[in-house]
GUFISE-430251 format. One record per atom (N, C-alpha, C): atom name; x, y, z. Coordinates in steps of 0.05 Angstrom, whole numbers. Layout:
// residues N
<rec "CA",<X,Y,Z>>
...
***
This chain:
// residues 168
<rec "N",<827,1775,2185>>
<rec "CA",<849,1786,2178>>
<rec "C",<868,1761,2168>>
<rec "N",<882,1765,2146>>
<rec "CA",<900,1741,2132>>
<rec "C",<928,1746,2144>>
<rec "N",<942,1724,2138>>
<rec "CA",<970,1724,2146>>
<rec "C",<988,1743,2136>>
<rec "N",<981,1751,2110>>
<rec "CA",<996,1776,2098>>
<rec "C",<996,1799,2111>>
<rec "N",<973,1809,2120>>
<rec "CA",<967,1832,2131>>
<rec "C",<977,1831,2163>>
<rec "N",<979,1809,2174>>
<rec "CA",<989,1809,2199>>
<rec "C",<1020,1809,2197>>
<rec "N",<1031,1798,2178>>
<rec "CA",<1060,1799,2172>>
<rec "C",<1068,1828,2168>>
<rec "N",<1054,1840,2153>>
<rec "CA",<1058,1869,2142>>
<rec "C",<1060,1885,2169>>
<rec "N",<1036,1885,2185>>
<rec "CA",<1034,1901,2211>>
<rec "C",<1058,1892,2229>>
<rec "N",<1070,1866,2229>>
<rec "CA",<1091,1861,2250>>
<rec "C",<1114,1872,2239>>
<rec "N",<1118,1872,2212>>
<rec "CA",<1144,1884,2198>>
<rec "C",<1143,1914,2205>>
<rec "N",<1124,1928,2203>>
<rec "CA",<1118,1954,2207>>
<rec "C",<1127,1961,2237>>
<rec "N",<1115,1948,2256>>
<rec "CA",<1120,1951,2283>>
<rec "C",<1147,1947,2292>>
<rec "N",<1160,1926,2281>>
<rec "CA",<1187,1918,2286>>
<rec "C",<1203,1942,2274>>
<rec "N",<1202,1952,2249>>
<rec "CA",<1212,1973,2237>>
<rec "C",<1212,1997,2256>>
<rec "N",<1191,2008,2267>>
<rec "CA",<1186,2028,2280>>
<rec "C",<1202,2023,2308>>
<rec "N",<1204,2002,2318>>
<rec "CA",<1219,1994,2345>>
<rec "C",<1250,1999,2338>>
<rec "N",<1257,1987,2316>>
<rec "CA",<1286,1991,2305>>
<rec "C",<1294,2019,2305>>
<rec "N",<1277,2035,2295>>
<rec "CA",<1285,2065,2289>>
<rec "C",<1285,2075,2320>>
<rec "N",<1266,2074,2337>>
<rec "CA",<1268,2084,2363>>
<rec "C",<1295,2075,2377>>
<rec "N",<1301,2050,2376>>
<rec "CA",<1322,2036,2388>>
<rec "C",<1349,2050,2379>>
<rec "N",<1351,2057,2353>>
<rec "CA",<1377,2068,2342>>
<rec "C",<1377,2099,2353>>
<rec "N",<1350,2116,2354>>
<rec "CA",<1351,2140,2365>>
<rec "C",<1361,2138,2395>>
<rec "N",<1349,2118,2407>>
<rec "CA",<1357,2118,2437>>
<rec "C",<1386,2111,2441>>
<rec "N",<1397,2096,2425>>
<rec "CA",<1423,2091,2425>>
<rec "C",<1442,2112,2419>>
<rec "N",<1433,2131,2400>>
<rec "CA",<1447,2154,2390>>
<rec "C",<1446,2175,2415>>
<rec "N",<1423,2177,2428>>
<rec "CA",<1421,2194,2451>>
<rec "C",<1441,2185,2474>>
<rec "N",<1442,2161,2479>>
<rec "CA",<1460,2149,2501>>
<rec "C",<1489,2149,2493>>
<rec "N",<1498,2151,2468>>
<rec "CA",<1523,2153,2456>>
<rec "C",<1530,2183,2461>>
<rec "N",<1511,2199,2452>>
<rec "CA",<1522,2229,2455>>
<rec "C",<1523,2238,2484>>
<rec "N",<1506,2229,2501>>
<rec "CA",<1510,2236,2530>>
<rec "C",<1532,2222,2545>>
<rec "N",<1540,2200,2533>>
<rec "CA",<1568,2185,2540>>
<rec "C",<1593,2202,2534>>
<rec "N",<1586,2211,2507>>
<rec "CA",<1612,2227,2499>>
<rec "C",<1611,2255,2513>>
<rec "N",<1593,2265,2522>>
<rec "CA",<1593,2290,2537>>
<rec "C",<1603,2286,2567>>
<rec "N",<1598,2265,2577>>
<rec "CA",<1611,2255,2605>>
<rec "C",<1640,2250,2598>>
<rec "N",<1646,2238,2579>>
<rec "CA",<1674,2231,2575>>
<rec "C",<1692,2258,2572>>
<rec "N",<1678,2276,2556>>
<rec "CA",<1693,2303,2552>>
<rec "C",<1694,2318,2578>>
<rec "N",<1675,2319,2593>>
<rec "CA",<1676,2333,2619>>
<rec "C",<1696,2318,2638>>
<rec "N",<1697,2293,2638>>
<rec "CA",<1716,2280,2652>>
<rec "C",<1745,2288,2646>>
<rec "N",<1750,2286,2619>>
<rec "CA",<1773,2290,2607>>
<rec "C",<1781,2323,2615>>
<rec "N",<1763,2338,2611>>
<rec "CA",<1771,2366,2618>>
<rec "C",<1776,2374,2647>>
<rec "N",<1760,2358,2666>>
<rec "CA",<1768,2359,2693>>
<rec "C",<1796,2345,2698>>
<rec "N",<1802,2323,2687>>
<rec "CA",<1826,2311,2691>>
<rec "C",<1852,2329,2680>>
<rec "N",<1847,2344,2660>>
<rec "CA",<1866,2361,2650>>
<rec "C",<1874,2383,2672>>
<rec "N",<1850,2398,2681>>
<rec "CA",<1854,2414,2703>>
<rec "C",<1867,2404,2725>>
<rec "N",<1860,2381,2733>>
<rec "CA",<1871,2368,2760>>
<rec "C",<1901,2363,2755>>
<rec "N",<1909,2355,2733>>
<rec "CA",<1939,2345,2727>>
<rec "C",<1954,2370,2729>>
<rec "N",<1944,2397,2719>>
<rec "CA",<1960,2419,2724>>
<rec "C",<1962,2429,2750>>
<rec "N",<1935,2427,2762>>
<rec "CA",<1934,2432,2793>>
<rec "C",<1955,2417,2810>>
<rec "N",<1955,2390,2803>>
<rec "CA",<1973,2373,2820>>
<rec "C",<2003,2383,2814>>
<rec "N",<2011,2392,2792>>
<rec "CA",<2037,2403,2788>>
<rec "C",<2042,2430,2801>>
<rec "N",<2024,2449,2800>>
<rec "CA",<2027,2475,2813>>
<rec "C",<2017,2477,2839>>
<rec "N",<2004,2457,2852>>
<rec "CA",<1997,2461,2878>>
<rec "C",<2019,2461,2903>>
<rec "N",<2038,2446,2896>>
<rec "CA",<2061,2450,2915>>
<rec "C",<2074,2477,2918>>
<rec "N",<2075,2491,2894>>
<rec "CA",<2084,2516,2895>>
<rec "C",<2069,2537,2912>>
<rec "N",<2043,2531,2917>>
<rec "CA",<2027,2548,2934>>
<rec "C",<2031,2539,2962>>
<rec "N",<2038,2515,2969>>
<rec "CA",<2039,2503,2994>>
<rec "C",<2067,2504,3008>>
<rec "N",<2089,2509,2990>>
<rec "CA",<2112,2509,2999>>
<rec "C",<2127,2535,2989>>
<rec "N",<2136,2550,3008>>
<rec "CA",<2147,2577,2998>>
<rec "C",<2176,2571,2981>>
<rec "N",<2189,2553,2992>>
<rec "CA",<2216,2549,2976>>
<rec "C",<2211,2540,2949>>
<rec "N",<2192,2519,2946>>
<rec "CA",<2186,2511,2916>>
<rec "C",<2174,2533,2901>>
<rec "N",<2154,2548,2913>>
<rec "CA",<2150,2574,2899>>
<rec "C",<2170,2592,2889>>
<rec "N",<2189,2599,2907>>
<rec "CA",<2211,2615,2902>>
<rec "C",<2227,2603,2877>>
<rec "N",<2233,2580,2879>>
<rec "CA",<2248,2564,2857>>
<rec "C",<2234,2566,2832>>
<rec "N",<2208,2562,2831>>
<rec "CA",<2191,2562,2808>>
<rec "C",<2191,2591,2795>>
<rec "N",<2184,2612,2812>>
<rec "CA",<2182,2639,2805>>
<rec "C",<2210,2651,2796>>
<rec "N",<2231,2645,2807>>
<rec "CA",<2257,2655,2803>>
<rec "C",<2267,2641,2776>>
<rec "N",<2265,2616,2776>>
<rec "CA",<2274,2598,2752>>
<rec "C",<2261,2604,2730>>
<rec "N",<2233,2616,2730>>
<rec "CA",<2218,2624,2704>>
<rec "C",<2234,2646,2690>>
<rec "N",<2243,2668,2706>>
<rec "CA",<2256,2691,2694>>
<rec "C",<2284,2691,2693>>
<rec "N",<2296,2675,2714>>
<rec "CA",<2331,2679,2714>>
<rec "C",<2340,2653,2726>>
<rec "N",<2346,2633,2709>>
<rec "CA",<2358,2607,2718>>
<rec "C",<2381,2612,2733>>
<rec "N",<2398,2633,2723>>
<rec "CA",<2425,2636,2733>>
<rec "C",<2424,2643,2763>>
<rec "N",<2399,2652,2773>>
<rec "CA",<2398,2666,2802>>
<rec "C",<2395,2642,2824>>
<rec "N",<2391,2615,2809>>
<rec "CA",<2387,2593,2825>>
<rec "C",<2409,2575,2828>>
<rec "N",<2414,2560,2849>>
<rec "CA",<2439,2541,2856>>
<rec "C",<2433,2520,2835>>
<rec "N",<2454,2501,2827>>
<rec "CA",<2455,2479,2811>>
<rec "C",<2430,2462,2822>>
<rec "N",<2430,2459,2849>>
<rec "CA",<2408,2437,2858>>
<rec "C",<2380,2451,2853>>
<rec "N",<2375,2476,2858>>
<rec "CA",<2352,2491,2856>>
<rec "C",<2342,2489,2821>>
<rec "N",<2361,2492,2806>>
<rec "CA",<2361,2490,2777>>
<rec "C",<2351,2462,2773>>
<rec "N",<2359,2444,2783>>
<rec "CA",<2350,2412,2777>>
<rec "C",<2319,2413,2786>>
<rec "N",<2313,2422,2808>>
<rec "CA",<2289,2424,2820>>
<rec "C",<2269,2439,2800>>
<rec "N",<2277,2460,2791>>
<rec "CA",<2262,2473,2768>>
<rec "C",<2258,2459,2744>>
<rec "N",<2277,2445,2734>>
<rec "CA",<2276,2427,2710>>
<rec "C",<2253,2408,2714>>
<rec "N",<2257,2392,2741>>
<rec "CA",<2235,2371,2748>>
<rec "C",<2209,2383,2744>>
<rec "N",<2205,2407,2756>>
<rec "CA",<2179,2418,2759>>
<rec "C",<2171,2426,2728>>
<rec "N",<2193,2438,2713>>
<rec "CA",<2182,2443,2686>>
<rec "C",<2174,2421,2667>>
<rec "N",<2187,2397,2671>>
<rec "CA",<2182,2368,2658>>
<rec "C",<2150,2366,2666>>
<rec "N",<2143,2364,2692>>
<rec "CA",<2117,2357,2699>>
<rec "C",<2095,2378,2686>>
<rec "N",<2103,2402,2687>>
<rec "CA",<2088,2422,2679>>
<rec "C",<2078,2420,2650>>
<rec "N",<2099,2414,2635>>
<rec "CA",<2097,2413,2605>>
<rec "C",<2087,2387,2599>>
<rec "N",<2089,2365,2614>>
<rec "CA",<2075,2336,2610>>
<rec "C",<2046,2342,2610>>
<rec "N",<2036,2360,2635>>
<rec "CA",<2009,2363,2638>>
<rec "C",<1999,2376,2614>>
<rec "N",<2012,2396,2600>>
<rec "CA",<2003,2412,2580>>
<rec "C",<2003,2392,2556>>
<rec "N",<2022,2376,2554>>
<rec "CA",<2021,2355,2532>>
<rec "C",<1997,2337,2532>>
<rec "N",<1987,2329,2555>>
<rec "CA",<1963,2315,2559>>
<rec "C",<1940,2329,2553>>
<rec "N",<1938,2358,2558>>
<rec "CA",<1917,2374,2555>>
<rec "C",<1917,2375,2522>>
<rec "N",<1938,2376,2510>>
<rec "CA",<1941,2382,2479>>
<rec "C",<1929,2354,2465>>
<rec "N",<1938,2332,2475>>
<rec "CA",<1932,2309,2469>>
<rec "C",<1899,2306,2469>>
<rec "N",<1886,2314,2489>>
<rec "CA",<1859,2311,2492>>
<rec "C",<1845,2331,2471>>
<rec "N",<1858,2353,2467>>
<rec "CA",<1845,2371,2447>>
<rec "C",<1846,2358,2417>>
<rec "N",<1871,2348,2415>>
<rec "CA",<1875,2338,2386>>
<rec "C",<1852,2318,2383>>
<rec "N",<1847,2299,2401>>
<rec "CA",<1826,2278,2398>>
<rec "C",<1797,2286,2403>>
<rec "N",<1792,2311,2402>>
<rec "CA",<1767,2320,2409>>
<rec "C",<1751,2315,2437>>
<rec "N",<1768,2314,2457>>
<rec "CA",<1760,2308,2484>>
<rec "C",<1759,2335,2501>>
<rec "N",<1764,2357,2486>>
<rec "CA",<1765,2383,2500>>
<rec "C",<1754,2405,2485>>
<rec "N",<1734,2422,2498>>
<rec "CA",<1722,2440,2483>>
<rec "C",<1740,2463,2474>>
<rec "N",<1734,2473,2449>>
<rec "CA",<1755,2493,2438>>
<rec "C",<1758,2518,2455>>
<rec "N",<1736,2525,2465>>
<rec "CA",<1738,2548,2483>>
<rec "C",<1760,2544,2508>>
<rec "N",<1756,2521,2519>>
<rec "CA",<1774,2511,2543>>
<rec "C",<1802,2509,2531>>
<rec "N",<1804,2495,2510>>
<rec "CA",<1833,2493,2501>>
<rec "C",<1844,2521,2492>>
<rec "N",<1833,2540,2485>>
<rec "CA",<1842,2568,2479>>
<rec "C",<1853,2581,2504>>
<rec "N",<1837,2575,2523>>
<rec "CA",<1851,2584,2549>>
<rec "C",<1875,2571,2558>>
<rec "N",<1874,2545,2556>>
<rec "CA",<1901,2530,2564>>
<rec "C",<1923,2540,2547>>
<rec "N",<1919,2540,2519>>
<rec "CA",<1938,2545,2499>>
<rec "C",<1950,2575,2505>>
<rec "N",<1931,2595,2513>>
<rec "CA",<1941,2620,2519>>
<rec "C",<1960,2617,2543>>
<rec "N",<1955,2604,2563>>
<rec "CA",<1974,2602,2583>>
<rec "C",<1999,2588,2581>>
<rec "N",<1999,2567,2564>>
<rec "CA",<2023,2557,2553>>
<rec "C",<2041,2576,2537>>
<rec "N",<2030,2591,2519>>
<rec "CA",<2042,2613,2505>>
<rec "C",<2059,2627,2521>>
<rec "N",<2048,2638,2546>>
<rec "CA",<2059,2651,2566>>
<rec "C",<2086,2639,2577>>
<rec "N",<2080,2616,2587>>
<rec "CA",<2097,2600,2601>>
<rec "C",<2123,2587,2585>>
<rec "N",<2119,2580,2562>>
<rec "CA",<2140,2570,2540>>
<rec "C",<2158,2592,2535>>
<rec "N",<2147,2617,2538>>
<rec "CA",<2163,2641,2528>>
<rec "C",<2180,2650,2550>>
<rec "N",<2175,2641,2574>>
<rec "CA",<2187,2647,2601>>
<rec "C",<2220,2640,2596>>
<rec "N",<2237,2655,2601>>
<rec "CA",<2267,2646,2597>>
<rec "C",<2276,2619,2610>>
<rec "N",<2266,2613,2635>>
<rec "CA",<2271,2587,2645>>
<rec "C",<2260,2562,2632>>
<rec "N",<2238,2567,2626>>
<rec "CA",<2222,2543,2609>>
<rec "C",<2231,2538,2580>>
<rec "N",<2240,2563,2569>>
<rec "CA",<2250,2565,2540>>
<rec "C",<2274,2549,2538>>
<rec "N",<2292,2555,2561>>
<rec "CA",<2317,2542,2561>>
<rec "C",<2315,2511,2566>>
<rec "N",<2298,2502,2584>>
<rec "CA",<2293,2472,2585>>
<rec "C",<2283,2461,2561>>
<rec "N",<2265,2475,2547>>
<rec "CA",<2250,2462,2524>>
<rec "C",<2277,2459,2502>>
<rec "N",<2295,2479,2501>>
<rec "CA",<2314,2473,2482>>
<rec "C",<2332,2449,2487>>
<rec "N",<2337,2445,2512>>
<rec "CA",<2353,2422,2525>>
<rec "C",<2341,2397,2521>>
<rec "N",<2313,2396,2523>>
<rec "CA",<2299,2369,2528>>
<rec "C",<2273,2367,2513>>
<rec "N",<2273,2372,2485>>
<rec "CA",<2252,2372,2471>>
<rec "C",<2242,2340,2466>>
<rec "N",<2261,2320,2464>>
<rec "CA",<2254,2297,2458>>
<rec "C",<2241,2279,2478>>
<rec "N",<2237,2293,2501>>
<rec "CA",<2220,2278,2517>>
<rec "C",<2192,2280,2515>>
<rec "N",<2183,2294,2496>>
<rec "CA",<2158,2303,2491>>
<rec "C",<2150,2288,2464>>
<rec "N",<2124,2285,2458>>
<rec "CA",<2115,2271,2433>>
<rec "C",<2120,2291,2408>>
<rec "N",<2130,2282,2384>>
<rec "CA",<2130,2298,2360>>
<rec "C",<2109,2315,2356>>
<rec "N",<2084,2308,2362>>
<rec "CA",<2064,2324,2356>>
<rec "C",<2064,2351,2372>>
<rec "N",<2068,2341,2398>>
<rec "CA",<2068,2367,2417>>
<rec "C",<2089,2385,2411>>
<rec "N",<2115,2372,2409>>
<rec "CA",<2137,2390,2397>>
<rec "C",<2132,2406,2376>>
<rec "N",<2119,2393,2353>>
<rec "CA",<2110,2416,2329>>
<rec "C",<2092,2435,2337>>
<rec "N",<2076,2428,2356>>
<rec "CA",<2055,2448,2368>>
<rec "C",<2068,2471,2379>>
<rec "N",<2085,2466,2398>>
<rec "CA",<2099,2484,2416>>
<rec "C",<2117,2503,2400>>
<rec "N",<2130,2489,2380>>
<rec "CA",<2149,2504,2364>>
<rec "C",<2135,2523,2347>>
<rec "N",<2106,2518,2340>>
<rec "CA",<2096,2536,2320>>
<rec "C",<2078,2557,2337>>
<rec "N",<2078,2557,2362>>
<rec "CA",<2063,2575,2380>>
<rec "C",<2074,2605,2374>>
<rec "N",<2055,2623,2369>>
<rec "CA",<2066,2651,2371>>
<rec "C",<2073,2663,2394>>
<rec "N",<2097,2670,2400>>
<rec "CA",<2104,2684,2428>>
<rec "C",<2082,2707,2435>>
<rec "N",<2078,2710,2457>>
<rec "CA",<2061,2734,2465>>
<rec "C",<2079,2760,2465>>
<rec "N",<2066,2783,2463>>
<rec "CA",<2083,2806,2458>>
<rec "C",<2094,2811,2484>>
<rec "N",<2083,2806,2506>>
<rec "CA",<2095,2806,2537>>
<rec "C",<2085,2782,2547>>
<rec "N",<2104,2766,2558>>
<rec "CA",<2097,2744,2573>>
<rec "C",<2092,2747,2603>>
<rec "N",<2069,2734,2612>>
<rec "CA",<2062,2738,2640>>
<rec "C",<2062,2708,2654>>
<rec "N",<2079,2709,2674>>
<rec "CA",<2078,2680,2689>>
<rec "C",<2077,2691,2720>>
<rec "N",<2077,2673,2735>>
<rec "CA",<2078,2679,2763>>
<rec "C",<2103,2693,2771>>
<rec "N",<2123,2686,2753>>
<rec "CA",<2150,2700,2758>>
<rec "C",<2151,2733,2751>>
<rec "N",<2133,2742,2738>>
<rec "CA",<2132,2768,2729>>
<rec "C",<2106,2785,2733>>
<rec "N",<2085,2771,2739>>
<rec "CA",<2057,2780,2738>>
<rec "C",<2052,2799,2758>>
<rec "N",<2068,2798,2784>>
<rec "CA",<2063,2818,2804>>
<rec "C",<2081,2847,2798>>
<rec "N",<2097,2846,2777>>
<rec "CA",<2111,2866,2769>>
<rec "C",<2140,2869,2780>>
<rec "N",<2146,2850,2798>>
<rec "CA",<2168,2851,2810>>
<rec "C",<2195,2847,2792>>
<rec "N",<2191,2827,2772>>
<rec "CA",<2211,2823,2756>>
<rec "C",<2202,2833,2729>>
<rec "N",<2224,2837,2711>>
<rec "CA",<2217,2849,2684>>
<rec "C",<2202,2829,2666>>
<rec "N",<2186,2841,2651>>
<rec "CA",<2173,2823,2630>>
<rec "C",<2188,2825,2604>>
<rec "N",<2197,2804,2591>>
<rec "CA",<2212,2805,2570>>
<rec "C",<2196,2799,2546>>
***
């Protein structure tokens, strides 16, 4: 065997090795992207749970949230302030979820569920009032998105889901 043949065989072997290395790298990047998406989707759910969990654990906070969603005037000034703080956190969680979706870190099906939930809550009179007062605390992209949302024909929130309050 001459040196040219040995050189040709070694170039072929190294070319095949490069192709397999690139394929392996592609598979690893794909897996890493999937893991990042799953982590992001879990973080989104956790963020919203962190905001709403106190409502389940504290009857007074639940009452403020439930009543504030449908009729802010039924709350004292102090309770309205608590409602506004909760609304800010609630909407910030949705802003983060929206951010993850925009950057491709959230599956479309999951996003559609989150979006459907947001449509109902942004239409609630208490949150709609807050949104009119404080839109500037949210990103321009999120404001544009929320302002373009189609309101549901009937909005359902914990404030009216049980049928005790009227659905507007």
